[in-house]
FIPALUM-231743 format. One line per 5 residues: number of its first residue (from 1); their letters; for each residue x, y, z of C-alpha. Coordinates in nm, 3 decimals. Last residue first. Layout:
// FIPALUM-231743
NUM	a	X,Y,Z; ...
***
This chain:
// FIPALUM-231743
606	xxxxx	1.707,1.699,5.362; 1.971,1.856,5.104; 1.971,1.523,4.920; 2.187,1.635,4.599; 2.514,1.492,4.744
601	xxxxx	2.820,1.657,4.644; 3.150,1.504,4.461; 3.325,1.851,4.438; 3.466,1.975,4.066; 3.782,2.166,4.135
596	xxxxx	3.761,2.503,4.167; 4.033,2.769,4.015; 4.088,3.019,4.303; 3.999,3.333,4.441; 3.961,3.245,4.796
591	xxxxx	3.734,3.449,4.961; 3.765,3.489,5.349; 3.546,3.486,5.663; 3.629,3.549,6.034; 3.445,3.483,6.345
586	xxxxx	3.149,3.251,6.399; 2.765,3.215,6.426; 2.617,2.861,6.387; 2.542,2.743,6.037; 2.204,2.556,5.976
581	xxxxx	2.238,2.283,5.670; 2.008,2.291,5.395; 2.147,2.622,5.275; 1.954,2.920,5.086; 2.162,3.154,4.869
576	xxxxx	2.055,3.473,4.848; 2.176,3.734,4.540; 2.226,4.006,4.426; 2.167,4.145,4.771; 1.895,4.397,4.798
571	xxxxx	2.075,4.773,4.740; 2.192,4.966,5.006; 2.547,4.854,4.915; 2.529,4.937,4.526; 2.911,4.952,4.420
566	xxxxx	2.965,4.718,4.693; 2.725,4.467,4.542; 2.599,4.228,4.815; 2.651,3.818,4.769; 2.411,3.688,5.052
561	xxxxx	2.489,3.352,5.207; 2.190,3.188,5.371; 2.108,2.962,5.724; 1.758,2.893,5.835; 1.632,2.882,6.191
556	xxxxx	1.309,3.050,6.034; 1.274,3.298,6.312; 1.671,3.322,6.378; 1.731,3.391,6.020; 2.113,3.320,5.988
551	xxxxx	2.337,3.465,5.774; 2.680,3.362,5.580; 2.885,3.680,5.443; 2.999,3.790,5.084; 3.061,4.141,5.044
546	xxxxx	3.108,4.204,4.653; 3.321,4.413,4.410; 3.446,4.727,4.234; 3.518,4.940,4.581; 3.892,4.979,4.472
541	xxxxx	3.793,5.107,4.111; 3.896,4.902,3.776; 3.755,4.572,3.862; 3.836,4.333,3.607; 3.884,4.042,3.840
536	xxxxx	3.599,4.201,4.058; 3.706,4.218,4.423; 3.521,3.988,4.732; 3.546,4.170,5.031; 3.459,3.915,5.304
531	xxxxx	3.175,3.899,5.573; 3.208,3.624,5.858; 2.924,3.656,6.040; 2.585,3.762,5.988; 2.207,3.825,6.171
526	xxxxx	1.847,3.808,6.078; 1.663,3.879,6.342; 1.466,4.156,6.209; 1.538,4.194,5.781; 1.908,4.308,5.729
521	xxxxx	2.060,4.646,5.714; 2.274,4.760,5.445; 2.421,5.076,5.571; 2.620,5.376,5.415; 2.891,5.562,5.610
516	xxxxx	3.050,5.919,5.546; 3.313,6.027,5.766; 3.325,6.206,6.076; 3.485,6.544,6.132; 3.259,6.704,5.910
511	xxxxx	2.973,6.625,6.157; 2.650,6.461,6.171; 2.420,6.424,5.856; 2.743,6.576,5.663; 2.944,6.244,5.695
506	xxxxx	3.267,6.360,5.521; 3.417,6.158,5.205; 3.745,6.037,5.197; 3.713,5.739,5.433; 3.436,5.604,5.285
501	xxxxx	3.313,5.333,5.459; 3.026,5.042,5.421; 2.852,4.947,5.686; 2.673,4.580,5.743; 2.367,4.446,5.924
496	xxxxx	2.221,4.291,6.207; 2.577,4.171,6.360; 2.486,3.980,6.687; 2.731,3.978,7.005; 2.582,3.749,7.303
491	xxxxx	2.388,3.850,7.636; 2.093,3.749,7.409; 1.858,4.045,7.471; 2.165,4.270,7.457; 2.278,4.135,7.135
486	xxxxx	1.925,4.171,6.991; 1.879,4.561,7.079; 2.242,4.646,7.012; 2.238,4.506,6.665; 2.630,4.494,6.647
481	xxxxx	2.709,4.649,6.268; 2.972,4.445,6.046; 3.263,4.618,5.886; 3.339,4.748,5.551; 3.641,4.990,5.444
476	xxxxx	3.710,5.268,5.157; 3.938,5.479,5.044; 4.261,5.292,5.072; 4.623,5.431,5.145; 4.889,5.114,5.151
471	xxxxx	4.930,4.830,5.387; 4.663,4.644,5.257; 4.501,4.784,4.944; 4.488,4.456,4.721; 4.296,4.301,4.992
466	xxxxx	3.979,4.517,4.946; 3.886,4.573,5.291; 3.696,4.405,5.582; 3.607,4.495,5.951; 3.495,4.275,6.193
461	xxxxx	3.391,4.570,6.453; 3.107,4.843,6.427; 2.870,4.998,6.683; 2.579,5.233,6.537; 2.517,5.545,6.694
456	xxxxx	2.779,5.687,6.851; 2.947,5.848,6.514; 3.259,5.697,6.298; 3.580,5.875,6.270; 3.649,5.932,6.603
451	xxxxx	4.035,6.083,6.633; 4.352,6.063,6.715; 4.647,6.300,6.673; 5.002,6.192,6.820; 5.315,6.386,6.778
446	xxxxx	5.667,6.201,6.811; 5.852,6.459,6.587; 5.968,6.294,6.282; 5.795,5.960,6.294; 5.463,6.142,6.342
441	xxxxx	5.156,5.929,6.445; 4.777,6.005,6.310; 4.566,5.754,6.459; 4.204,5.717,6.328; 3.884,5.556,6.498
436	xxxxx	3.606,5.351,6.337; 3.407,5.284,6.670; 3.316,5.001,6.901; 3.097,4.964,7.166; 3.087,4.716,7.443
431	xxxxx	2.974,4.967,7.676; 3.184,5.181,7.974; 2.951,5.297,8.256; 3.027,5.017,8.510; 3.383,5.101,8.412
426	xxxxx	3.310,5.459,8.580; 3.230,5.788,8.463; 3.130,5.773,8.093; 2.973,6.119,8.012; 3.254,6.257,7.778
421	xxxxx	3.285,5.877,7.589; 2.922,5.932,7.423; 2.831,5.573,7.398; 2.458,5.603,7.462; 2.348,5.388,7.188
416	xxxxx	2.562,5.111,7.337; 2.377,5.106,7.633; 2.209,4.770,7.616; 2.512,4.573,7.466; 2.694,4.644,7.807
411	xxxxx	2.398,4.543,8.014; 2.336,4.236,7.847; 2.687,4.170,7.880; 2.692,4.167,8.214; 2.346,4.072,8.314
406	xxxxx	2.446,3.742,8.107; 2.768,3.681,8.294; 2.649,3.699,8.624; 2.920,3.844,8.841; 3.116,3.592,9.052
401	xxxxx	3.448,3.630,8.854; 3.454,3.969,8.689; 3.268,3.988,8.371; 3.365,3.915,8.008; 3.711,3.771,7.866
396	xxxxx	3.706,3.898,7.612; 3.432,4.190,7.516; 3.713,4.445,7.623; 3.593,4.796,7.697; 3.681,5.157,7.589
391	xxxxx	3.644,5.012,7.222; 3.857,5.112,6.880; 3.780,4.970,6.536; 4.064,5.075,6.371; 4.255,5.293,6.130
386	xxxxx	4.658,5.358,6.161; 4.817,5.604,5.980; 5.205,5.649,5.991; 5.314,6.000,5.919; 5.589,6.164,5.809
381	xxxxx	5.418,6.182,5.450; 5.149,5.928,5.458; 5.193,5.602,5.566; 4.970,5.319,5.579; 4.779,5.089,5.810
376	xxxxx	4.429,4.929,5.744; 4.118,4.828,5.951; 4.259,4.693,6.272; 4.087,4.454,6.477; 4.081,4.412,6.842
371	xxxxx	4.151,4.781,6.919; 4.077,4.798,7.314; 4.175,5.156,7.416; 4.352,5.402,7.666; 4.456,5.706,7.470
366	xxxxx	4.775,5.705,7.314; 5.138,5.705,7.403; 5.344,5.642,7.047; 5.686,5.389,7.099; 5.909,5.383,6.793
361	xxxxx	6.060,5.071,6.776; 6.403,5.019,6.630; 6.563,4.922,6.987; 6.290,4.587,6.961; 6.453,4.492,6.659
356	xxxxx	6.412,4.584,6.276; 6.342,4.404,5.991; 5.998,4.583,5.859; 6.065,4.898,6.044; 5.890,4.932,6.384
351	xxxxx	5.594,5.176,6.466; 5.451,5.075,6.813; 5.127,5.204,6.906; 5.082,5.237,7.303; 4.811,5.208,7.569
346	xxxxx	4.839,5.269,7.968; 4.573,5.111,8.178; 4.292,5.328,8.320; 4.050,5.043,8.189; 4.215,4.740,8.297
341	xxxxx	4.118,4.469,8.097; 4.204,4.114,8.254; 4.285,3.783,8.161; 4.408,3.560,8.406; 4.209,3.659,8.656
336	xxxxx	4.344,3.742,9.023; 4.405,3.477,9.322; 4.782,3.588,9.358; 4.878,3.281,9.123; 4.648,3.449,8.841
331	xxxxx	4.792,3.772,8.892; 5.141,3.611,8.852; 4.993,3.435,8.524; 4.929,3.763,8.388; 4.735,3.807,8.044
326	xxxxx	4.637,4.144,7.984; 4.394,4.387,7.800; 4.567,4.718,7.874; 4.668,4.808,7.494; 4.979,4.756,7.312
321	xxxxx	4.896,4.753,6.930; 5.179,4.664,6.694; 5.230,4.807,6.305; 5.540,4.703,6.142; 5.681,4.909,5.872
316	xxxxx	5.835,5.006,5.538; 5.545,4.942,5.304; 5.271,4.969,5.587; 5.180,4.672,5.815; 4.923,4.601,6.093
311	xxxxx	4.929,4.339,6.327; 4.629,4.173,6.489; 4.472,4.029,6.840; 4.710,4.192,7.094; 4.649,4.041,7.433
306	xxxxx	4.935,4.236,7.588; 5.152,4.020,7.795; 5.351,4.293,7.983; 5.713,4.420,8.026; 5.758,4.398,7.654
301	xxxxx	6.113,4.291,7.475; 5.962,4.343,7.140; 6.154,3.982,7.053; 6.270,3.964,6.679; 6.230,3.707,6.416
296	xxxxx	6.329,3.776,6.032; 6.343,3.546,5.725; 6.124,3.286,5.851; 6.152,3.044,5.562; 5.932,2.803,5.350
291	xxxxx	5.651,3.023,5.282; 5.743,3.132,4.911; 5.671,3.498,5.012; 5.954,3.466,5.308; 5.823,3.485,5.635
286	xxxxx	5.855,3.801,5.892; 5.850,3.750,6.226; 5.745,3.924,6.548; 5.755,3.815,6.886; 5.537,3.920,7.175
281	xxxxx	5.581,3.802,7.581; 5.915,3.658,7.585; 5.831,3.595,7.828; 5.566,3.381,7.976; 5.158,3.428,7.886
276	xxxxx	5.216,3.427,7.487; 5.168,3.666,7.229; 5.307,3.561,6.886; 5.360,3.744,6.573; 5.325,3.767,6.195
271	xxxxx	5.416,3.956,5.879; 5.390,3.729,5.591; 5.614,3.828,5.254; 5.433,3.931,4.940; 5.730,4.185,4.879
266	xxxxx	5.541,4.473,4.719; 5.301,4.507,5.018; 5.367,4.286,5.295; 5.088,4.021,5.356; 4.938,4.063,5.703
261	xxxxx	4.890,3.758,5.982; 4.554,3.823,6.151; 4.498,3.506,6.373; 4.828,3.572,6.526; 5.072,3.282,6.586
256	xxxxx	5.173,3.111,6.914; 5.500,2.986,6.949; 5.739,2.718,6.782; 5.819,2.907,6.466; 6.165,2.797,6.258
251	xxxxx	6.054,2.411,6.263; 5.991,2.435,5.878; 5.765,2.746,5.884; 5.592,2.595,6.194; 5.262,2.490,6.006
246	xxxxx	5.068,2.203,6.229; 4.893,1.895,6.025; 4.710,1.825,5.701; 4.360,1.881,5.829; 4.095,1.812,5.567
241	xxxxx	3.857,2.055,5.438; 3.807,1.835,5.140; 3.892,2.127,4.878; 4.098,2.413,5.103; 4.350,2.104,5.214
236	xxxxx	4.430,2.289,5.571; 4.727,2.372,5.719; 4.684,2.415,6.063; 4.827,2.737,6.213; 5.044,2.802,6.589
231	xxxxx	4.855,2.793,6.864; 4.691,3.008,7.124; 4.634,3.283,6.841; 4.387,3.063,6.673; 4.410,2.961,6.349
226	xxxxx	4.313,2.784,5.979; 4.565,2.759,5.698; 4.564,2.785,5.328; 4.871,2.705,5.081; 4.921,2.911,4.742
221	xxxxx	5.225,3.094,4.902; 5.036,3.234,5.181; 4.659,3.174,5.246; 4.428,3.274,5.584; 4.160,3.132,5.776
216	xxxxx	4.042,3.255,6.087; 3.931,3.239,6.446; 3.851,2.843,6.554; 4.186,2.680,6.552; 4.110,2.547,6.913
211	xxxxx	4.451,2.433,7.055; 4.324,2.287,7.397; 4.524,2.382,7.680; 4.806,2.298,7.914; 4.964,2.091,7.684
206	xxxxx	5.151,1.755,7.741; 4.824,1.541,7.718; 4.790,1.420,8.118; 5.070,1.603,8.284; 4.982,1.934,8.075
201	xxxxx	4.597,1.935,8.128; 4.672,1.823,8.491; 4.893,2.115,8.569; 4.685,2.392,8.366; 4.407,2.262,8.515
196	xxxxx	4.533,2.276,8.882; 4.589,2.641,8.798; 4.273,2.735,8.680; 4.108,2.548,8.963; 4.329,2.744,9.181
191	xxxxx	4.254,3.085,9.021; 3.911,3.030,9.028; 3.769,3.097,8.719; 3.835,3.181,8.355; 4.110,3.043,8.124
186	xxxxx	4.179,2.693,8.191; 3.913,2.447,8.102; 3.979,2.118,8.181; 4.041,1.915,7.918; 3.857,1.571,7.906
181	xxxxx	3.508,1.626,7.753; 3.413,1.266,7.632; 3.489,1.044,7.313; 3.874,0.941,7.407; 3.970,0.956,7.081
176	xxxxx	3.790,1.292,6.992; 3.993,1.443,7.299; 4.309,1.357,7.166; 4.229,1.417,6.796; 4.084,1.777,6.881
171	xxxxx	4.392,1.812,7.120; 4.631,1.766,6.814; 4.406,1.989,6.574; 4.156,1.846,6.373; 3.966,2.193,6.230
166	xxxxx	3.645,2.058,6.219; 3.463,2.013,5.871; 3.167,2.187,5.677; 3.092,2.129,5.301; 2.862,2.377,5.052
161	xxxxx	2.865,2.270,4.677; 2.765,2.586,4.436; 2.766,2.507,4.047; 2.705,2.814,3.828; 2.568,2.860,3.497
156	xxxxx	2.782,2.981,3.217; 2.710,2.675,2.979; 3.095,2.572,3.024; 3.013,2.525,3.432; 3.139,2.802,3.696
151	xxxxx	3.238,2.680,4.005; 3.195,2.847,4.329; 3.230,2.625,4.671; 3.106,2.725,5.021; 3.280,2.626,5.323
146	xxxxx	3.215,2.636,5.653; 3.531,2.553,5.911; 3.472,2.461,6.238; 3.694,2.523,6.505; 3.692,2.355,6.840
141	xxxxx	3.508,2.554,7.112; 3.630,2.889,7.262; 3.517,3.245,7.217; 3.257,3.227,7.466; 3.471,3.166,7.771
136	xxxxx	3.521,2.805,7.857; 3.478,2.767,8.260; 3.661,2.692,8.604; 3.540,2.645,8.923; 3.692,2.550,9.274
131	xxxxx	3.960,2.352,9.391; 3.738,2.093,9.547; 3.610,2.071,9.197; 3.344,2.218,8.957; 3.408,2.227,8.588
126	xxxxx	3.249,2.433,8.297; 3.176,2.291,7.969; 3.096,2.466,7.627; 2.900,2.257,7.391; 2.762,1.942,7.334
121	xxxxx	3.036,1.699,7.304; 3.271,1.900,7.073; 3.261,2.274,7.065; 3.172,2.462,6.701; 3.380,2.763,6.755
116	xxxxx	3.423,2.957,6.435; 3.606,2.970,6.074; 3.455,3.105,5.721; 3.563,3.001,5.382; 3.404,3.107,5.051
111	xxxxx	3.576,2.925,4.772; 3.668,3.026,4.440; 3.553,3.113,4.131; 3.508,3.451,4.038; 3.183,3.665,4.032
106	xxxxx	3.175,3.837,3.656; 2.872,3.675,3.546; 2.681,3.783,3.869; 2.498,3.530,4.090; 2.174,3.541,4.026
101	xxxxx	1.860,3.637,4.234; 1.696,3.367,4.480; 1.941,3.066,4.497; 1.830,2.680,4.592; 2.036,2.448,4.435
96	xxxxx	2.310,2.393,4.670; 2.486,2.043,4.607; 2.617,1.898,4.931; 2.967,1.799,5.063; 2.994,1.488,5.215
91	xxxxx	3.002,1.326,5.605; 2.886,1.643,5.677; 3.003,1.788,6.048; 2.742,1.801,6.328; 2.620,2.117,6.454
86	xxxxx	2.730,2.359,6.741; 2.507,2.596,6.933; 2.552,2.992,6.888; 2.231,2.976,6.662; 2.053,2.858,6.993
81	xxxxx	2.152,3.203,7.177; 1.799,3.354,7.164; 1.674,3.027,7.339; 1.905,3.087,7.637; 2.209,2.825,7.617
76	xxxxx	2.290,2.604,7.905; 2.690,2.553,7.990; 2.727,2.201,8.019; 2.922,2.066,8.323; 3.192,1.839,8.399
71	xxxxx	3.253,1.739,8.735; 3.617,1.742,8.869; 3.761,1.528,9.184; 3.670,1.142,9.042; 3.719,1.175,8.682
66	xxxxx	4.028,1.378,8.720; 4.180,1.158,8.981; 4.115,0.851,8.760; 4.265,1.046,8.486; 4.563,1.107,8.654
61	xxxxx	4.599,0.720,8.751; 4.524,0.658,8.373; 4.813,0.915,8.281; 5.062,0.746,8.543; 5.001,0.423,8.379
56	xxxxx	5.079,0.579,8.005; 5.408,0.691,8.134; 5.481,0.387,8.307; 5.453,0.198,7.989; 5.574,0.448,7.781
51	xxxxx	5.940,0.428,7.988; 6.003,0.765,8.141; 6.188,1.103,8.001; 6.047,1.428,8.141; 6.198,1.733,8.091
46	xxxxx	6.013,1.791,7.796; 5.673,1.773,8.016; 5.793,2.029,8.213; 5.902,2.296,7.960; 5.524,2.433,7.941
41	xxxxx	5.494,2.469,8.312; 5.816,2.633,8.340; 5.737,3.007,8.412; 5.455,2.912,8.632; 5.674,2.684,8.841
36	xxxxx	5.777,2.954,9.127; 5.429,3.028,9.182; 5.241,2.689,9.187; 5.380,2.606,9.514; 5.234,2.896,9.657
31	xxxxx	4.912,2.792,9.519; 4.920,2.446,9.644; 5.021,2.590,10.016; 4.709,2.834,10.029; 4.509,2.554,9.873
26	xxxxx	4.610,2.339,10.167; 4.544,2.575,10.402; 4.169,2.640,10.297; 4.166,2.244,10.279; 4.220,2.211,10.673
21	xxxxx	3.861,2.166,10.725; 3.835,1.850,10.525; 3.698,1.831,10.213; 3.522,1.480,10.123; 3.666,1.245,9.889
16	xxxxx	3.428,1.132,9.603; 3.387,0.764,9.666; 3.523,0.537,9.414; 3.891,0.548,9.584; 4.163,0.700,9.411
11	xxxxx	4.243,0.909,9.691; 4.571,1.085,9.554; 4.855,1.198,9.739; 5.047,1.529,9.616; 5.381,1.589,9.680
6	xxxxx	5.473,1.968,9.608; 5.816,2.003,9.473; 6.033,2.305,9.539; 6.206,2.487,9.242; 6.561,2.391,9.142
1	x	6.449,2.223,8.780
***
């Protein structure tokens, strides 16, 4: 390494070291020393070859330094946030017998599974030190899978079993072995504190941050994977929820992996992308239908690290959203935030042939936006159509450093019902509000047409479709809907119902420019997460099926699973399955239609 080195002398006495009047100068020198190393941090551990005993001694010395210099502090939860708190993992599966209504006769056997954060050691942490403070943001926390197994017995009755388990990534095992919080938060906070966390995490654990694997669960080639986009996926035994190891596509993929890979229509290949803080910022890959080979791999050669959450596919193309939510290590080194949404920044949509390269991408300039989730993409003549849940503000990472998080989130949700784009004059006025949106991108003449498909009264996100229509034209979609009052009161997003979108039918109640939307709203203080569409095995039409979702009643502190007939969307759920264990709010869910093994389950539901 040709960069200059900074020698740090560590005071390892039992007393907390005092901060001298020269510390500001020291911080300035330390930050300057970090700048030329940022691009090489992740390579550092690979370049060091020392005997194991010396390495272990060095790590112990660093642990003493961290213990003396850094104070871990629990991030408190308000009473209205109590179902964001973690739960203990079960020792064995639990038989579920409390079912109101009936599981439909033609409901498929399978596993309904949802991912979400379940932080170790009591909750998310902040640290305080001579370098400043750093914090976990609300989407962090080790992943925990919550699974409901549906097995139909020979007499036609249903056997339903619930199980949960942490995703045991490498970093989960490292902290679990230490039995205490050890990784320093490395996303939000004072820049010097984050840079120090990078270096100390890397030197102690070989990684700059934890692999949380808490966002989604997907299937490919008969195998099942848990994923968050800061690392590659972990393969999961779907029946025991045991973590089997990282999936690197037989060594061909060694970078982060999108939380929303897509199966290409027709071929069954898996289209993926990886976003990283250092160049190459974004790479796209195509994995063979059998999951054994990376058949295509390309650098998009972007000039910034756009924190794009989801990739889209059509029959011929890959679809990439480049919006102004960015990760920028240079900005961090100069004292700015690591992650920032720039309201006036540019946004583009890139359309790339399935096996194309960076030069083959056709870029379309679109209005600035933050679109985490794509509903679907498809081709229509010369146009590529992209539907998504589009916002003008980003829920990640939250307010600028120094602002009150609760007040910021509360205000942003509170004004959601006023989300008329024409009256938004400053970033402070922009609410956290997502609308169903359409981009029509003409591949021949480069024209862009974009418009809202849903109104400004209900915020929608976490979309779902019948998976058989991924990448081809569909008529229907489904989303979770935000309860703006409850979200504002808690300073956290809460979803008080579901929406069914009919893309080919106009909404005559508001405007013919908008599409028809039906709502399934829950009772007060009941909120859902992880909804998934379950198609009928013998279904004829696209919307023949059910939505299945986890819910939590905050008045009774009871968690349930609802099954809702999508043909009778506004009716009562056909089945309400009450669980004996609390399920915290989480992120994405999926239904895996597979034969279910007989589960060994406890009948003690206390």
